N, C-alpha and C positions, 0 to 999 in steps of 0.2 A: 700241937706241933707248931713250931715257930715258922712264920712265913719268911721265905728266903729274900735276901736283899738283892734285887735284880741289878741295881746300879753298881753295887760293889763288885758283883761277879763280872759285869761287862767291863769294868775298869781293869780287873785282874787279867782277863783273857785277851784283852786288846784287840788284835787283828781278826780273831774269829767272830767278833761282833755278836750279833743278836742270836745267831744259830747256837753258839756255845751257851749263851745266857739262857736260852730257852731250854736246852738239854739239861743244864744244871738244875733248872727249876723243876723239870719233870722228875729228875732223879731224887731231888730233895723231897718232893711231894709223895712220890711213890714208894719211897724207902728202898730204892734199888741199891744194891751193893756196889762195891768197887769195881767188880768185873763188868757189871752192866754199864757202869759209868764209862769205863774205858772203851767198851764197844761203841757206845753212843758217840764219844769223841772221835773215834777212829772213822766212823761213818760220815761225821761232819767234815773231817779233814779231807776225805775222799770227795765229798760233794763240792768242797771249795777249791779243789785242784783245777787250775785253769790251763787249758791247752790252747796255746796261741796258734792261730791258723797260719799256714805257710804262705809267705808273701812272695809273689813273683817279682823278679827284678825288672824294672822298666827298661824299655829299649831306648837307644840313643835318640830315635825320632821323637819318642814321647818326652824325654828329658829336655829337648831343645825346642819343643813345639811352641812355646811362648816367646822365644828369643827373636828379635827383629833380624831380618835378612836384607842385606844391602846389595846382594848380587842378583836379585830378581828384577827384570825389567818391568817398568810400570807403564800402563796404558795411558796415552796422551788424550785424556777425556776432558773436554771443556764443558762447563755447565751450560745448559740450554737457557736461552733468554726467556724471560716470562712475557709471553705474548699478550697477557692481560694488561700489562703496564704500557701505556702509550707514551712515547717520548715527546716532550714539549720542546718546541723551538724557542731559543732565546731571542730577545728583542734584537733587531738588526742594529749594529753600531752605526754611528754617524761616519760616513765615508767622505773624506776630504779629497776631491778629485784633483784639485789644483791649489796652489797657495792662496790663502785668503788675503784680500787687500781692503784697506779702508776706502769707502766710496769717494771720499774727498779728504784731503789733508787739511786739518784745521783744529782749532780748540773746541773741545766739548763744553758748550756753554750751559746746557741742561742735560744732566745724566739720566740714565734709566733709574726709575724710582723703586723697582722691585715690589710693586704693588702698594707702596706707601703713598699717602696723599701729599702732594706738593702744591703750592699756590701758583696758579697760572698768572703770569705777569700781564697777559693780555686780557683774560676774562675776569681776573680778580677773584677766582673761586679756587677751592682746594679739589684737586683731582689727581689721579695717577698719571705718570708720564711713561708711556709704554714703548718708548724708543730713546734715541739720543739725538740732540740738536748739535750739529757740527758747524761751526762758524765758517762761512766762505762767501766771497763776493759773488754778486750776480754774474752769470756767464761762465763760472768755473765748471769745468767738465765734471760729471758724475759718472763714476765707474761701477760696474757690476762687482759685488763682493767676490763671487766665485762663478764658475760656469753654471749654466742653468737655462731654463726656458722662460721667455717672457709670457706671462699668463694673462695679464690684464693691464690695459692703459686707459685711464679715464681722468676727467676733471671733476673734482669734488668742491663743494661749496665752502667747506672748512679748510681742507688740506691742499687745495690748489691742484696742480697737475701731478698725477701719481702713477707709478709703475710698480707692479709686483713681478718677482721672478722666483720660479720654483728652482731651488738649488739642489734638490734631491735629499734623500734620507730624512724627509720630514721637515726640511728647512725652507722657509719662504721669506724672501727679503721684500721689505716695503720702503720704497724710495719716494718721499713726498716733498712738496714745495718746489717742484721743478718748473722750468720754463716751458711754454707751450711747444717749443720746437724739440720734441722727443725724437730721437734718431733711430728708434727700434720699433718694431711692430709686434702685435700679439702673435705668438707662435714662433718667434725668432729664437734660435739657439745662440747664446752669447758665451764668451769665454771670461775667465777671471781677469779683471782689469779692463775689460772692454767698455768703451763709452756708450752710455744709453741716453744721455741728455746733458742739460746744464742747470745750474742753480737759477731759479726764477723768482724766489722770495714771494711765492703766491699763496702761502698758507695763511689764511685770514685768522685762524684760531691761534696763531703764534706771531701775529703782525708786530707786536711790541718788541720783539727780540730783533737783534741784528740779523742781517742776511745769513741764511743757513740752510742746510739740508736736514730735514727730519728723517732719520733712518731707523726703521724698526725691523725686528727679526723674530719670526715665530718658529717654534719647533714643535711639531705634532699639535699645532693649534694653539699653543701657549706662548705668550710673549716672554722672550728671554733677553738678557743683556747683550746687545750686539758687540760691544767692546770686549766683554769677557769671553765671548765665543771666538772673535777674530784673533785676539792676541796670542792664545796658546797655540793656535794652529798655523799661523802664517804671518805675513808681513803686516806692519801697521800702516 
């Protein structure tokens, strides 16, 4: 007996698929008649009949469950701060309490060197110049750059008679080469432009220069350019 071609049968019956193919094979092998074949096909049709379940219609609430609602009030909830992160204070800015003034009015004959080496006319060596030399005749009044407290008055072997004033915000003014007749005392509070003494031309380390005031300015312990600081903030 010839073996049935299962592929050909599957192609002919189409949608009934493997069930009809298997039934046809059984009929062909068993030699069943046409009646048996029809009964087999009828059973297969019954087994393939699909009864779809009845679907319930969704309610309106279910249909619009995912839709955004704009008429619902929202709680005003603010996120809690992370207590594990400590806030760091920013560096305090420089506070200018009064207009800055030049200690004396005159020509700057030796500028601030910004850490570069310059040749000293008196000593003949290369060194930094950590202040400015402002030309002025002996006896010319020397004024406080800004308000502050007189912290030290002394006579130095190299710089002559010297006064330092704490101007606040980390700023300290250094007034060198003064005359011995300083008119302030340690602990005095001075105002911007107040006279603290006069030019004395007493700085031996700069004796080769014309009579002048050596004026230096430190901010947080570091030398800075006094002219560059005074000019943006106040009077010249």
